[in-house]
ZAMAR-830671 format. One record per residue: residue number from 1; residue in one letter; x, z, y of N, C-alpha, C, O, CB in turn. Coordinates in steps of 0.05 Angstrom, whole numbers, plus 5000, padded with zeros to 4 digits. Glycine has a CB too. Example, Ala and Ser with C-alpha at 12.3 -4.5 7.8 and 13.67 -1.06 7.14 Angstrom:
R   n res n.xx n.zz n.yy ca.xx ca.zz ca.yy c.xx c.zz c.yy o.xx o.zz o.yy cb.xx cb.zz cb.yy
R   1   A 5264 5156 4886  5246  5156  4910 5264 5156 4934 5285 5169 4934  5226  5181  4911
R   2   S 5257 5142 4955  5273  5143  4979 5258 5157 5001 5268 5161 5023  5282  5114  4988
END
This chain:
R   n res n.xx n.zz n.yy ca.xx ca.zz ca.yy c.xx c.zz c.yy o.xx o.zz o.yy cb.xx cb.zz cb.yy
R   1   M 5739 5007 5129  5724  5002  5106 5725 5031 5089 5704 5040 5079  5735  4976  5090
R   2   L 5750 5045 5087  5755  5068  5074 5735 5090 5087 5720 5103 5073  5787  5075  5077
R   3   Q 5735 5092 5116  5723  5112  5130 5692 5105 5126 5677 5125 5124  5734  5113  5161
R   4   G 5681 5084 5124  5650  5080  5115 5643 5089 5090 5621 5100 5086  5642  5051  5114
R   5   F 5664 5085 5068  5658  5097  5046 5657 5127 5044 5641 5140 5030  5675  5087  5029
R   6   I 5678 5138 5060  5677  5167  5059 5652 5179 5073 5642 5199 5065  5703  5178  5071
R   7   V 5643 5168 5093  5619  5173  5107 5595 5176 5087 5581 5196 5083  5614  5152  5128
R   8   I 5593 5150 5075  5571  5147  5054 5573 5168 5034 5552 5180 5029  5572  5121  5040
R   9   S 5597 5176 5019  5600  5193  5001 5588 5222 5010 5576 5236 4994  5627  5192  4994
R  10   E 5595 5228 5036  5591  5254  5046 5562 5259 5051 5552 5281 5047  5606  5257  5071
R  11   N 5545 5235 5060  5521  5236  5070 5500 5222 5048 5476 5223 5054  5523  5223  5098
R  12   L 5508 5212 5027  5492  5201  5007 5469 5221 4995 5448 5210 4988  5511  5191  4987
R  13   P 5472 5245 4992  5450  5265  4981 5429 5264 5001 5405 5260 4995  5459  5296  4977
R  14   Y 5440 5269 5032  5420  5270  5052 5402 5246 5052 5378 5249 5056  5433  5273  5078
R  15   I 5413 5222 5049  5400  5196  5057 5382 5191 5031 5361 5179 5033  5423  5170  5064
R  16   L 5391 5201 5006  5376  5194  4981 5350 5215 4981 5330 5211 4967  5398  5198  4954
R  17   G 5353 5238 4998  5329  5252  5002 5304 5239 5014 5281 5248 5011  5336  5272  5018
R  18   G 5311 5220 5027  5290  5205  5038 5274 5187 5022 5253 5178 5031  5299  5191  5055
R  19   I 5283 5181 4997  5271  5167  4976 5245 5178 4968 5226 5163 4963  5288  5166  4954
R  20   W 5243 5208 4967  5220  5222  4959 5199 5219 4981 5176 5215 4975  5227  5250  4954
R  21   V 5207 5223 5007  5190  5221  5030 5176 5189 5028 5152 5184 5028  5209  5227  5060
R  22   T 5195 5171 5028  5183  5141  5027 5167 5137 5002 5147 5123 5004  5207  5119  5027
R  23   L 5174 5147 4980  5154  5138  4955 5130 5154 4959 5110 5142 4952  5166  5145  4923
R  24   T 5127 5179 4969  5103  5192  4974 5087 5179 4993 5063 5180 4990  5107  5217  4981
R  25   V 5098 5168 5014  5082  5151  5035 5071 5129 5021 5046 5125 5022  5100  5139  5058
R  26   V 5089 5114 5007  5077  5089  4994 5058 5093 4973 5039 5078 4973  5098  5073  4983
R  27   V 5062 5113 4952  5042  5120  4933 5017 5133 4944 4995 5130 4933  5055  5137  4915
R  28   G 5019 5149 4967  4994  5154  4979 4977 5134 4993 4953 5134 4993  4998  5171  4997
R  29   A 4991 5117 5005  4976  5095  5019 4964 5076 4997 4941 5066 5000  4995  5080  5040
R  30   L 4978 5070 4977  4970  5052  4953 4946 5064 4944 4926 5050 4942  4991  5051  4930
R  31   I 4946 5091 4937  4920  5103  4924 4899 5099 4943 4878 5088 4936  4921  5134  4917
R  32   M 4903 5108 4971  4880  5108  4991 4871 5080 4991 4848 5074 4986  4887  5119  5021
R  33   G 4890 5063 4996  4882  5031  4997 4865 5025 4973 4843 5015 4978  4908  5010  4996
R  34   L 4872 5031 4949  4855  5022  4926 4828 5035 4926 4808 5021 4921  4868  5028  4900
R  35   S 4824 5061 4931  4799  5075  4933 4781 5061 4954 4757 5055 4949  4803  5105  4941
R  36   L 4793 5054 4979  4775  5044  5001 4773 5014 4991 4751 5002 4995  4788  5048  5033
R  37   G 4791 5002 4981  4789  4973  4976 4770 4965 4955 4758 4944 4958  4815  4963  4968
R  38   L 4765 4982 4933  4745  4977  4914 4720 4979 4930 4706 4959 4929  4746  4995  4890
R  39   V 4711 5002 4946  4686  5001  4959 4683 4977 4976 4660 4966 4975  4683  5025  4976
R  40   L 4699 4967 4990  4700  4947  5010 4695 4920 4995 4679 4904 5004  4726  4947  5026
R  41   S 4710 4916 4973  4706  4890  4960 4681 4890 4946 4669 4869 4944  4728  4883  4942
R  42   V 4670 4912 4935  4642  4909  4925 4621 4903 4948 4603 4887 4945  4633  4936  4911
R  43   A 4625 4916 4968  4606  4914  4992 4604 4886 5001 4583 4875 5006  4616  4933  5016
R  44   Q 4631 4873 5004  4635  4845  5013 4622 4824 4995 4612 4804 5005  4664  4839  5014
R  45   V 4624 4829 4969  4612  4809  4948 4583 4817 4945 4567 4798 4944  4629  4811  4919
R  46   Y 4574 4839 4943  4545  4845  4935 4533 4858 4955 4511 4867 4948  4542  4862  4911
R  47   G 4538 4864 4980  4527  4875  5000 4510 4853 5016 4512 4829 5012  4549  4889  5016
R  48   S 4491 4867 5036  4476  4850  5052 4494 4837 5069 4518 4843 5070  4455  4863  5066
R  49   R 4482 4815 5086  4494  4800  5103 4510 4821 5126 4533 4820 5134  4473  4779  5114
R  50   V 4492 4838 5134  4505  4861  5157 4528 4877 5144 4546 4884 5158  4482  4886  5168
R  51   V 4527 4882 5120  4549  4896  5108 4573 4882 5108 4594 4891 5117  4542  4902  5082
R  52   R 4570 4857 5096  4591  4836  5092 4608 4831 5118 4632 4829 5119  4576  4808  5084
R  53   R 4590 4829 5140  4601  4821  5166 4617 4850 5177 4637 4848 5190  4575  4810  5187
R  54   T 4607 4871 5171  4620  4898  5179 4646 4900 5163 4667 4905 5176  4601  4924  5172
R  55   V 4647 4896 5139  4670  4897  5123 4689 4873 5135 4713 4877 5138  4663  4894  5090
R  56   G 4678 4852 5141  4698  4830  5150 4709 4839 5176 4732 4831 5180  4685  4799  5152
R  57   V 4699 4853 5194  4709  4862  5220 4730 4883 5214 4750 4884 5227  4685  4873  5239
R  58   Y 4725 4899 5196  4743  4920  5187 4770 4906 5177 4791 4913 5186  4729  4938  5163
R  59   V 4767 4887 5159  4791  4874  5148 4805 4859 5171 4830 4858 5172  4782  4853  5125
R  60   W 4789 4846 5188  4801  4831  5209 4819 4850 5226 4842 4843 5231  4780  4817  5228
R  61   F 4809 4874 5234  4819  4892  5252 4847 4905 5240 4869 4906 5252  4796  4912  5257
R  62   F 4842 4913 5217  4872  4922  5205 4892 4905 5196 4916 4911 5193  4869  4938  5181
R  63   R 4882 4881 5190  4900  4858  5185 4913 4844 5208 4933 4830 5204  4887  4839  5172
R  64   G 4902 4849 5232  4908  4833  5254 4925 4847 5277 4936 4835 5295  4882  4822  5265
R  65   I 4925 4875 5272  4941  4893  5290 4968 4903 5276 4968 4911 5253  4922  4920  5298
R  66   P 4992 4901 5291  5017  4908  5279 5014 4937 5271 4999 4952 5282  5040  4903  5298
R  67   L 5032 4945 5250  5033  4967  5241 5042 4992 5262 5030 5014 5262  5048  4964  5220
R  68   L 5062 4986 5278  5071  5004  5296 5047 5010 5317 5043 5032 5325  5096  4995  5309
R  69   V 5034 4989 5325  5010  4993  5345 4991 5013 5337 4983 5030 5353  4994  4968  5349
R  70   L 4983 5011 5307  4966  5025  5294 4975 5052 5292 4959 5070 5295  4960  5013  5271
R  71   L 5001 5059 5285  5012  5087  5283 5011 5098 5311 5004 5121 5313  5043  5088  5270
R  72   F 5018 5084 5334  5016  5097  5360 4990 5102 5367 4985 5123 5377  5028  5083  5380
R  73   L 4972 5084 5364  4944  5086  5368 4929 5112 5358 4915 5127 5372  4933  5063  5356
R  74   F 4932 5114 5329  4921  5135  5318 4934 5163 5324 4920 5183 5327  4920  5130  5291
R  75   Y 4961 5163 5325  4977  5186  5329 4975 5198 5360 4971 5222 5364  5006  5179  5321
R  76   F 4978 5183 5378  4980  5187  5404 4952 5184 5419 4946 5199 5438  5001  5170  5415
R  77   G 4937 5164 5409  4912  5158  5421 4889 5173 5407 4881 5194 5417  4908  5130  5420
R  78   I 4878 5162 5386  4851  5171  5373 4855 5203 5369 4843 5219 5382  4844  5154  5343
R  79   L 4873 5210 5349  4875  5240  5344 4882 5257 5365 4876 5281 5363  4894  5244  5323
R  80   A 4894 5249 5385  4904  5264  5408 4882 5270 5424 4879 5293 5434  4924  5251  5424
R  81   N 4864 5249 5429  4842  5251  5445 4820 5269 5434 4805 5281 5449  4832  5225  5449
R  82   L 4819 5271 5405  4798  5286  5391 4809 5312 5386 4796 5328 5373  4787  5273  5365
R  83   Q 4835 5318 5396  4845  5343  5393 4851 5349 5361 4851 5372 5354  4824  5362  5406
R  84   I 4854 5330 5344  4861  5334  5316 4889 5331 5311 4903 5311 5315  4846  5315  5299
R  85   E 4898 5353 5302  4927  5357  5298 4935 5349 5271 4927 5366 5254  4935  5386  5304
R  86   L 4946 5330 5260  4957  5318  5236 4988 5313 5241 4996 5304 5263  4942  5290  5229
R  87   S 5004 5320 5220  5036  5313  5217 5036 5284 5219 5017 5271 5210  5050  5322  5189
R  88   P 5058 5273 5230  5065  5249  5231 5069 5237 5199 5069 5212 5196  5090  5248  5249
R  89   F 5073 5253 5180  5074  5247  5152 5043 5235 5143 5039 5214 5131  5084  5275  5135
R  90   I 5025 5251 5150  4998  5250  5142 4988 5226 5154 4979 5208 5139  4982  5274  5150
R  91   V 4989 5222 5180  4982  5204  5197 4993 5173 5187 4979 5153 5187  4994  5214  5225
R  92   S 5017 5175 5177  5035  5149  5167 5015 5138 5143 5006 5116 5142  5070  5159  5153
R  93   I 5010 5160 5124  4996  5156  5098 4971 5143 5105 4966 5121 5094  4991  5182  5082
R  94   I 4953 5155 5123  4928  5146  5128 4926 5120 5142 4906 5106 5137  4916  5165  5143
R  95   V 4943 5112 5159  4944  5085  5175 4955 5064 5153 4945 5042 5153  4966  5087  5204
R  96   L 4974 5070 5137  4982  5050  5120 4963 5048 5097 4962 5027 5084  5010  5056  5111
R  97   G 4947 5070 5090  4926  5068  5071 4903 5050 5081 4893 5034 5064  4915  5097  5066
R  98   L 4894 5051 5105  4873  5040  5118 4884 5008 5121 4867 4990 5118  4866  5056  5146
R  99   I 4908 5002 5126  4917  4975  5124 4918 4960 5100 4912 4936 5097  4940  4974  5134
R 100   S 4927 4978 5078  4926  4970  5050 4901 4965 5043 4897 4946 5028  4937  4989  5032
R 101   S 4880 4980 5051  4852  4979  5040 4845 4951 5048 4835 4936 5030  4830  5002  5053
R 102   A 4849 4943 5071  4841  4915  5080 4851 4894 5064 4838 4875 5058  4849  4909  5108
R 103   Y 4875 4897 5056  4890  4876  5039 4879 4879 5012 4869 4859 5000  4923  4880  5039
R 104   Q 4880 4902 5002  4870  4903  4973 4842 4898 4969 4834 4892 4946  4876  4929  4961
R 105   S 4825 4900 4990  4798  4892  4985 4795 4863 4982 4775 4854 4971  4780  4900  5006
R 106   Q 4814 4848 4992  4811  4818  4988 4824 4811 4965 4816 4791 4954  4822  4801  5009
R 107   I 4844 4825 4955  4857  4821  4929 4835 4826 4907 4831 4809 4890  4883  4842  4926
R 108   I 4819 4850 4907  4801  4855  4889 4775 4837 4890 4761 4832 4870  4796  4882  4892
R 109   R 4769 4828 4915  4744  4808  4921 4753 4788 4907 4739 4780 4888  4737  4800  4951
R 110   G 4777 4775 4912  4782  4748  4895 4781 4753 4865 4771 4735 4851  4812  4736  4901
R 111   A 4789 4773 4856  4787  4779  4830 4759 4779 4816 4754 4769 4794  4799  4804  4827
R 112   I 4741 4793 4834  4715  4793  4822 4700 4766 4825 4682 4761 4810  4699  4815  4833
R 113   L 4708 4750 4844  4696  4725  4850 4705 4704 4827 4691 4686 4819  4704  4716  4881
R 114   S 4730 4709 4818  4742  4691  4797 4728 4697 4767 4733 4682 4748  4775  4697  4795
R 115   L 4711 4720 4765  4700  4725  4739 4675 4708 4734 4662 4702 4753  4693  4752  4737
R 116   P 4667 4701 4711  4642  4686  4706 4618 4699 4716 4614 4723 4712  4639  4682  4678
R 117   E 4602 4683 4728  4578  4696  4743 4558 4706 4720 4540 4723 4725  4562  4674  4765
R 118   G 4563 4693 4695  4541  4701  4674 4544 4730 4664 4527 4740 4651  4542  4682  4647
R 119   Q 4568 4744 4671  4573  4771  4662 4554 4788 4673 4542 4803 4658  4600  4780  4668
R 120   L 4548 4788 4699  4527  4806  4712 4500 4799 4699 4484 4817 4693  4526  4802  4745
R 121   K 4496 4774 4696  4466  4767  4682 4463 4776 4655 4441 4784 4645  4459  4736  4680
R 122   A 4485 4775 4642  4487  4788  4611 4483 4820 4612 4468 4831 4596  4518  4783  4598
R 123   A 4498 4832 4634  4491  4860  4635 4464 4866 4640 4452 4884 4627  4505  4872  4654
R 124   R 4452 4852 4659  4424  4857  4662 4405 4855 4639 4387 4871 4634  4415  4842  4681
R 125   S 4411 4832 4626  4395  4826  4603 4393 4849 4580 4373 4850 4564  4406  4801  4592
R 126   I 4414 4866 4579  4414  4887  4560 4405 4914 4571 4406 4935 4558  4441  4890  4549
R 127   G 4397 4912 4594  4380  4934  4609 4398 4950 4629 4389 4971 4638  4368  4956  4587
R 128   M 4423 4941 4636  4442  4950  4654 4433 4949 4681 4424 4927 4688  4466  4937  4652
R 129   S 4434 4968 4699  4428  4963  4726 4453 4949 4743 4476 4950 4736  4419  4991  4739
R 130   D 4444 4936 4763  4465  4923  4776 4494 4945 4784 4518 4937 4783  4450  4910  4804
R 131   S 4487 4970 4792  4511  4985  4796 4525 4997 4773 4548 5006 4774  4505  5006  4813
R 132   K 4511 4996 4749  4527  5002  4727 4540 4980 4715 4561 4984 4703  4512  5015  4708
R 133   A 4530 4954 4718  4544  4931  4710 4568 4928 4725 4589 4923 4713  4528  4908  4711
R 134   I 4568 4931 4754  4591  4931  4770 4614 4947 4759 4636 4939 4752  4585  4939  4796
R 135   V 4605 4972 4760  4625  4996  4753 4638 4990 4725 4662 4990 4721  4608  5026  4751
R 136   F 4620 4984 4707  4628  4985  4676 4638 4957 4666 4653 4954 4647  4603  4994  4657
R 137   V 4627 4936 4680  4634  4911  4668 4651 4894 4690 4673 4884 4684  4606  4894  4658
R 138   I 4644 4893 4710  4659  4877  4732 4684 4888 4742 4705 4875 4742  4642  4873  4755
R 139   L 4682 4912 4749  4706  4925  4764 4732 4925 4746 4754 4917 4753  4699  4955  4772
R 140   P 4725 4936 4722  4751  4940  4702 4767 4915 4698 4791 4915 4695  4743  4950  4674
R 141   Q 4749 4892 4697  4762  4867  4694 4774 4857 4719 4794 4843 4717  4743  4849  4684
R 142   A 4766 4863 4742  4774  4855  4766 4799 4874 4773 4816 4863 4787  4751  4856  4786
R 143   I 4801 4894 4768  4821  4914  4772 4847 4903 4753 4870 4903 4763  4809  4946  4764
R 144   R 4843 4895 4730  4863  4885  4711 4875 4856 4726 4899 4852 4729  4848  4880  4678
R 145   L 4855 4840 4733  4867  4819  4746 4880 4820 4774 4893 4802 4785  4848  4802  4748
R 146   S 4875 4844 4783  4889  4848  4813 4919 4859 4812 4933 4860 4832  4870  4870  4831
R 147   I 4928 4868 4788  4952  4879  4785 4975 4859 4796 4994 4870 4808  4955  4888  4756
R 148   P 4977 4834 4793  4998  4819  4807 4994 4822 4837 5014 4822 4850  4997  4789  4800
R 149   G 4972 4824 4849  4969  4826  4876 4980 4851 4885 4993 4852 4906  4942  4823  4883
R 150   W 4974 4874 4867  4986  4902  4876 5015 4900 4876 5026 4913 4894  4978  4926  4858
R 151   T 5029 4885 4860  5058  4882  4861 5067 4875 4885 5087 4887 4894  5066  4863  4843
R 152   N 5055 4856 4899  5063  4847  4927 5054 4865 4947 5067 4868 4969  5053  4820  4933
R 153   E 5032 4879 4942  5023  4898  4963 5043 4924 4964 5047 4937 4985  4992  4908  4956
R 154   Y 5054 4928 4940  5074  4951  4940 5099 4946 4955 5109 4963 4968  5083  4959  4912
R 155   T 5108 4921 4952  5133  4910  4966 5126 4913 4996 5144 4922 5011  5139  4879  4957
R 156   I 5105 4905 5005  5097  4903  5030 5097 4933 5044 5111 4939 5064  5071  4889  5029
R 157   I 5082 4948 5031  5080  4979  5040 5108 4991 5041 5116 5004 5060  5061  4997  5017
R 158   L 5124 4984 5017  5151  4996  5018 5165 4990 5046 5174 5007 5061  5169  4985  4994
R 159   K 5166 4961 5050  5182  4956  5074 5166 4966 5102 5178 4973 5123  5188  4924  5075
R 160   D 5142 4965 5099  5129  4979  5121 5132 5005 5129 5132 5012 5152  5107  4979  5120
R 161   S 5136 5020 5108  5142  5052  5108 5166 5057 5125 5168 5079 5135  5148  5065  5078
R 162   A 5184 5038 5130  5208  5042  5144 5201 5047 5174 5216 5059 5189  5226  5018  5141
R 163   V 5177 5037 5181  5170  5037  5212 5160 5062 5216 5162 5070 5239  5149  5014  5223
R 164   T 5148 5080 5197  5140  5103  5205 5163 5125 5214 5156 5148 5221  5125  5112  5184
R 165   Y 5187 5117 5215  5212  5131  5227 5203 5134 5259 5210 5153 5272  5242  5113  5221
R 166   A 5189 5115 5270  5178  5115  5296 5164 5141 5304 5169 5150 5327  5159  5093  5299
R 167   L 5146 5155 5288  5132  5179  5288 5151 5203 5282 5143 5226 5287  5110  5177  5267
R 168   G 5175 5198 5272  5189  5221  5265 5191 5229 5236 5203 5250 5228  5178  5242  5278
R 169   V 5178 5209 5216  5179  5214  5187 5205 5212 5180 5219 5193 5188  5162  5197  5170
R 170   T 5214 5231 5163  5244  5233  5155 5250 5216 5131 5265 5226 5113  5253  5263  5149
R 171   E 5240 5193 5129  5241  5172  5109 5272 5161 5103 5291 5172 5114  5221  5147  5120
R 172   I 5276 5143 5090  5301  5131  5081 5316 5120 5111 5339 5126 5116  5294  5106  5058
R 173   L 5302 5106 5126  5310  5092  5151 5316 5114 5172 5337 5114 5185  5287  5071  5161
R 174   A 5300 5132 5173  5305  5155  5194 5328 5169 5188 5344 5174 5207  5283  5176  5195
R 175   R 5333 5176 5164  5357  5191  5155 5384 5177 5161 5404 5187 5171  5356  5195  5125
R 176   S 5379 5148 5151  5405  5130  5156 5410 5129 5182 5433 5130 5189  5403  5103  5145
R 177   R 5389 5125 5200  5396  5123  5229 5411 5147 5243 5429 5145 5260  5371  5118  5243
R 178   H 5399 5171 5233  5412  5197  5245 5441 5195 5234 5458 5199 5251  5396  5226  5235
R 179   V 5447 5191 5214  5476  5192  5202 5493 5171 5218 5515 5177 5229  5475  5184  5168
R 180   A 5483 5145 5219  5494  5124  5233 5502 5130 5263 5525 5125 5272  5475  5102  5232
R 181   E 5485 5141 5276  5486  5151  5303 5507 5173 5305 5522 5174 5324  5458  5162  5311
R 182   R 5508 5189 5285  5530  5215  5288 5555 5208 5280 5575 5220 5290  5525  5241  5271
R 183   T 5559 5187 5261  5582  5177  5252 5596 5148 5262 5619 5141 5259  5576  5177  5225
R 184   Y 5574 5133 5273  5584  5109  5283 5588 5088 5264 5597 5065 5270  5608  5113  5296
R 185   Q 5582 5096 5237  5586  5074  5214 5561 5063 5208 5551 5066 5186  5599  5085  5188
R 186   H 5549 5047 5233  5525  5034  5229 5525 5012 5205 5506 5010 5189  5518  5021  5255
R 187   F 5546 4997 5205  5546  4975  5185 5543 4987 5155 5528 4976 5138  5573  4957  5189
R 188   W 5557 5007 5151  5559  5013  5123 5533 5031 5114 5525 5032 5091  5586  5028  5118
R 189   I 5524 5045 5133  5502  5060  5128 5475 5044 5123 5460 5047 5104  5499  5077  5150
R 190   Y 5472 5026 5144  5449  5007  5136 5449 4985 5114 5429 4974 5107  5444  4994  5158
R 191   I 5474 4980 5105  5480  4967  5081 5468 4983 5058 5453 4973 5041  5508  4963  5078
R 192   L 5477 5009 5059  5468  5030  5038 5436 5029 5038 5424 5025 5017  5479  5061  5044
R 193   A 5422 5033 5062  5392  5035  5064 5380 5010 5053 5361 5012 5038  5383  5038  5093
R 194   G 5390 4988 5060  5382  4963  5048 5383 4963 5019 5363 4955 5007  5397  4943  5059
R 195   C 5405 4970 5005  5407  4971  4978 5388 4991 4967 5378 4986 4944  5433  4976  4971
R 196   I 5382 5010 4979  5365  5031  4969 5333 5019 4965 5317 5022 4946  5366  5056  4991
R 197   F 5330 5005 4989  5304  4991  4988 5302 4970 4969 5281 4967 4955  5299  4981  5014
R 198   L 5320 4956 4968  5322  4934  4945 5318 4948 4917 5302 4938 4902  5352  4919  4945
R 199   L 5332 4969 4910  5330  4981  4886 5301 4991 4881 5289 4989 4859  5350  5003  4885
R 200   L 5290 5001 4903  5261  5014  4898 5238 4988 4895 5216 4989 4883  5253  5037  4927
R 201   T 5247 4967 4908  5229  4946  4906 5235 4933 4875 5216 4926 4861  5234  4924  4932
R 202   Y 5257 4931 4867  5261  4922  4839 5245 4938 4821 5225 4929 4809  5290  4924  4830
R 203   V 5254 4964 4820  5241  4983  4797 5208 4984 4805 5193 4984 4786  5256  5019  4799
R 204   G 5199 4984 4826  5172  4982  4830 5156 4960 4818 5135 4964 4805  5169  4982  4854
R 205   T 5169 4935 4825  5158  4908  4811 5159 4906 4783 5143 4893 4770  5171  4885  4820
R 206   K 5181 4921 4772  5183  4921  4744 5164 4939 4729 5155 4934 4706  5210  4928  4738
R 207   L 5159 4961 4744  5136  4976  4732 5109 4965 4732 5094 4969 4713  5133  4999  4744
R 208   F 5103 4950 4755  5076  4935  4753 5076 4914 4735 5055 4907 4725  5068  4925  4778
R 209   Q 5098 4902 4730  5099  4880  4707 5095 4892 4682 5080 4881 4666  5126  4866  4704
R 210   I 5107 4917 4677  5098  4930  4651 5070 4937 4650 5057 4931 4630  5112  4953  4644
R 211   L 5060 4950 4669  5029  4956  4671 5013 4931 4668 4992 4933 4656  5020  4970  4699
R 212   E 5020 4907 4678  5005  4881  4674 5007 4875 4642 4987 4866 4630  5020  4856  4693
R 213   E 5031 4879 4630  5030  4869  4603 5014 4889 4585 4999 4882 4567  5060  4866  4592
R 214   K 5018 4913 4590  4999  4934  4578 4970 4933 4576 4958 4940 4556  5002  4956  4589
R 215   V 4959 4924 4599  4932  4920  4603 4922 4893 4596 4898 4889 4596  4924  4927  4629
R 216   R 4938 4875 4592  4927  4849  4588 4914 4846 4562 4922 4856 4541  4947  4830  4590
R 217   T 4891 4830 4565  4873  4826  4543 4884 4802 4526 4884 4780 4537  4845  4821  4553
R 218   P 4893 4803 4499  4898  4781  4488 4879 4760 4486 4857 4766 4476  4907  4788  4468
R 219   G 4883 4733 4492  4871  4709  4487 4853 4708 4515 4837 4689 4517  4853  4709  4457
R 220   Y 4854 4724 4534  4841  4723  4556 4856 4718 4584 4872 4733 4595  4828  4745  4556
R 221   T 4846 4693 4594  4865  4686  4618 4844 4677 4642 4821 4669 4637  4887  4660  4609
R 222   Q 4854 4679 4665  4841  4672  4689 4856 4649 4703 4848 4640 4724  4839  4697  4707
END
C-alpha cells in the first residue's frame, strides 16, 4: 500500500495533466453535438418525409455502432483512404461529436415535440415566418428543456472519452495505463483514475444543474 501511495504522489501531476485533454475532447464533442443536433432535430420535426428518413438513418447509424469501431473506421479507414491527415485528438472529437449529435438530436426533438403546437401558429399569426418562429420561439424553449438530457449526455461522453486512448490520445486513462505498466501498481493507479472520473462527473453534473436553475422560467413547467 505504501508503495502505491508513493507511486501516486510521484506521478500525480502527469496523470492530472490528462484532465485537460479529456475535458477538451468532451467539451468539443458536446459543442459539435449540439450544433449538429439542433439542425438534425429541426429537420426531423419540420422536414419533409425524405429529410426525416435521412436523419433517421444518420441517428440509427451513429447510435448503433460502438465507439471503438467508429474511431478505427474513421481514423484507419475513411480518412486514411481519402489521404486526409488528422491527429487522433481531432478525430476523437469529431467521432464523439457525431455520436453525440445523434443523441442530442433526439433530446432536442423530444423537447420540441413537448411544446404546445399553438406556439408556432401564434407566431405565424403575428407575421413571423416559420424559420423565424422556429429560431426565436421554439428552439429557445426546447434548448432550455433539453438541459437535463445534456447532463446525462455529458456523463456518457466523459466515460466514452476514455476509449480514445486506443488511438493514442493522452487523456486520463492513457496516462494512467502508462504509469501502471511502468510501475506495476495497476490497482492504485486505476483507483486514482476512477476517482478522477467520478470527480469530473460530479462537478459537471452540478454545473449543469446550476445552469438549469439559472435559465428556468418561473411558473413554467413541462
